[in-house]
N, C-alpha and C positions, 0 to 999 in steps of 0.2 A: 503494499501499499504506499503511495505517495503520503510523507507526513508533511506538513503545510504550517507555516508560521501564523498563527490565529492572528495576532494584529495586522500582519503585512497582509494578509487572506481578505480580513475585514476591508482594510481599506483601498485593497483592489477590487474588490465584491463590489462597495460601492461605488468604484467608478464604473466599473463593469455595467451593474445596475443602473445609471443615469442614464449612460449611452445605450445600452441594448434595448432597455425598456422603451426608449424614446425613438428608437431605429426599427430592430428587426419585428419587435412584437407586433407594432403599429401597421408596420410595414406589409409583413406577411397577411395580415388579415385585408389590405386593400390593394395588394398588387398581383395579378396574376403571374403565373410562372410562365415564363421566356423557352425553356426547356426541359424536357424530360430524360433521365436516364435511369434506366430499370426502377429501382423504388426510390431513387432521389430527384426532386426538383428542383430548377433552377432559378431565382427571381432576381430581379434588376430593377433597382429606381434611380431615377437621378432627382427627383424632387428633395432642392435643399442641397443634400449633400447626397452625393454618389456612394451608393450602396450595393454590391449584389451578395447573395447567399443560397444555401443549398439546405435542403430540408428534406426528413423523410418521417413518417409516421413508424409508430411500434408496427412489426408484422407480428405482436404475441404480445397479451398483457395478461398477468395472473394479480388477484389483490388476496391479500391472507390478513385474517385478526383472527387470536388466539389461536394459533397452529391450526385454522380451517378457512380452503378457499373459499371465499366469500363473493358476491356479486355486488358490485359498485359502480354509481354514475359518475364520469370524469371527460371532463372536454378535453380538447386535442391534447395529444401525445404527440411530441416532436423532438428530434434533436435536428440541430444549426451550426452552418459553420459559415461566418458573417466576413466580408471584406468592406472593409471604409478607407479605403485607399487616402483621402484629404485629412484624415486622422490618424494614418500608419497603423491602421488595425488590418490585420491579415490572420486568416486561421484564429478566429474567436468561436470557442465551441460554446454552444448554451443548449439547455434542455425544459422543455417546461412538460410538464407531468400529468396536467389536465386537474390537478386540484391543489390549493393548498400544501404546502410542506408542514410539518410541524417546526414550530420558531425554533431559531437556532440547531437544527438539523443538517444533518449532510447527506450527498446523494452518493451512492458508490456506481462508478462505471466499470466493468469489467470487461475489457479486449484482449483476447489471446492470454487469458493468464494473470495480466496485470489488472490492479484495479487502483481507478482514480478517483479522487476523493473531491468533490464540490459541493461550495457554500451553497444554500438557497434563501431566496426571497420570495415570499408568496408563493407562486408557481413557478417560479426559474430558478434553474439551477447554472452553476458556472464555475469554472475551473479558477483557483486562486490568480493563476499567473500567465500572462503569455508562453511560457517556456512550457508549462503544465496541458494548455490546448496545443502546442506545437506536437507533442508526446501522444495527446490524445489521436490527431489527425493522421500522425505518422502510425499509428498502430492501427488505424480502423484502414488505413490503404494497404494493410495485409492481413486484414480478417475478414472473415466472413459474417460476423454481427457484433455487436455489444450486447449486452444486458445491462440495465439500468436499474437500479434498487432506492427506493425511496421511502419514506413515512408522511402519513398524512397528519394534519393536526387532529386527526381523530381518532390516530393510533393504527392505521391500514397499512400494512407494509404492500410496496407494491413491485413487481420485478416488471419489466420491458425490456422487449429483444427488440433492437434497432439492425435492420440489413445492412450489409455493407454493400450489396450488391447494388452498381453504379455508380457508389461514391466516389470512385477516382475520376470517371469521367464527366461526374459532375462538378466535383470541387475544381478540374483544371478548366473546363467550362466559365464558372464563375471565375476563378483568377483572370482567367483571359480577358473577362469583359469589364473587368474591376483595372484591368491595367491603364 
């Protein structure tokens, strides 16, 4: 597991939340995909600040409470990687679980046997640093899938599988569009 410095991580998280919440979350809801690569879609916007991102929905989701599998209602479940060249941002990873995470909790993303810890705020989770973003992206380039585990404010543990099929092509497409 990647161990993260708590105070540095919270500072980075605050900066990420301010930019990502104002851009990726809003833009994803209002912008149509410009390309599709298997399980991943590419988005691009030039409104205000140029931004490109890729997104994929969970291919499988399981919710457990008290050791039992339960049925829960959730919003969109998406992994995204964003590029904002005017702000010097590339390969910024984010994940939305479709529910508010437990306060001060962490989300774990497991890719090819490596676990990455992500900080949470509301329905969103992010790595603490751009270096961890890069590690996640590099792992996804070689992976078949990622497994994301989080805990809701109600104590439900969710495990979401994100396919890596099409990840490399979508990532390269978004990078090209935002150069």
